[in-house]
C-alpha positions in Angstrom: 15.2 -17.7 6.8 12.4 -20.2 7.4 12.9 -24.0 7.1 9.3 -24.5 5.7 10.1 -21.8 3.0 13.3 -23.7 2.2 11.3 -26.8 1.6 8.7 -25.1 -0.5 11.3 -23.6 -2.8 13.3 -26.8 -3.1 10.4 -28.8 -4.3 9.6 -26.4 -7.2 10.5 -27.4 -10.8 12.8 -25.4 -12.9 12.7 -22.5 -13.8 10.3 -21.6 -11.1 12.7 -22.9 -8.4 15.4 -20.5 -9.6 13.0 -17.6 -10.0 11.7 -18.2 -6.4 15.2 -18.3 -4.9 16.4 -15.2 -6.8 13.3 -13.2 -5.6 13.9 -14.5 -2.1 17.5 -13.4 -2.1 16.5 -9.9 -3.4 13.9 -9.5 -0.6 16.6 -10.3 2.0 19.1 -8.0 0.4 16.6 -5.1 0.4 15.0 -6.0 3.8 17.7 -7.8 5.8 15.5 -8.1 9.0 12.3 -9.1 7.2 10.2 -11.8 8.8 9.6 -14.8 6.5 6.9 -17.4 7.0 4.6 -19.8 5.2 1.1 -18.3 5.0 -1.7 -19.1 2.6 0.5 -22.1 1.5 3.2 -19.8 0.1 6.2 -17.9 1.4 5.3 -14.5 2.7 7.3 -11.6 4.0 6.8 -8.7 6.4 3.5 -10.1 7.9 2.0 -10.8 4.5 2.9 -7.5 2.7 4.6 -9.6 0.0 4.5 -13.2 -1.3 6.1 -15.4 -3.7 4.1 -18.2 -5.4 5.4 -20.7 -8.0 2.7 -21.5 -10.6 2.6 -23.9 -13.5 4.6 -21.7 -16.0 5.7 -18.6 -13.9 6.2 -17.1 -10.5 4.0 -14.3 -9.0 5.6 -11.8 -6.7 2.7 -10.3 -4.8 2.5 -7.0 -3.0 0.0 -5.5 -0.6 -2.0 -2.6 -2.1 -2.4 -0.9 1.3 -1.1 2.6 0.9 -0.5 2.4 -2.9 -1.7 5.1 -5.1 -3.8 4.3 -8.2 -0.7 5.0 -10.4 1.5 2.6 -8.3 -1.2 -0.1 -8.5 -1.1 0.1 -12.3 2.4 -1.4 -12.1 0.9 -4.7 -10.9 -1.4 -7.3 -12.4 -4.3 -9.2 -11.0 -7.9 -8.4 -9.8 -7.2 -8.8 -6.0 -8.7 -6.2 -3.7 -5.8 -6.4 -1.2 -2.9 -7.7 -3.2 -1.7 -7.7 -6.8 1.4 -9.1 -8.4 4.1 -9.0 -11.0 4.8 -12.2 -13.1 8.2 -13.6 -13.8 8.6 -16.3 -16.4 12.4 -16.5 -16.3 15.3 -15.7 -14.0 16.5 -13.3 -16.7 13.5 -11.1 -16.3 14.3 -10.4 -12.6 16.1 -7.1 -12.1 17.3 -6.3 -8.6 16.4 -2.6 -9.0 12.9 -3.5 -10.1 12.3 -5.8 -7.2 13.7 -3.2 -4.7 11.3 -0.6 -6.1 8.4 -3.0 -5.7 9.4 -3.7 -2.2 9.6 0.1 -1.4 6.0 0.5 -2.5 4.6 -1.6 0.3 7.2 -0.4 2.9 6.0 3.2 2.8 2.6 2.3 4.3 
């Protein structure tokens, strides 16, 4: 775990803080040796394949589109050319199985 990421998550307001922490925990459970760093001002994982960003009323969990089929890309929101995301507005919305499936999408590349 990265100290700068710790600081980023600690300064978030509720419920974004709890959402970020839960997503982070699931990332490390699914990918125990994943590299975590601050990039683009937000926590990123596996050299930027994934990111977590706290916004005003939700948290985005972003995923690289590299290697994803059109069908897989439809699971994600956003208009990015290289990354898209899933939005979480509450801790209750986060399912470990869903996050693990999202992580597997970018791993296969």
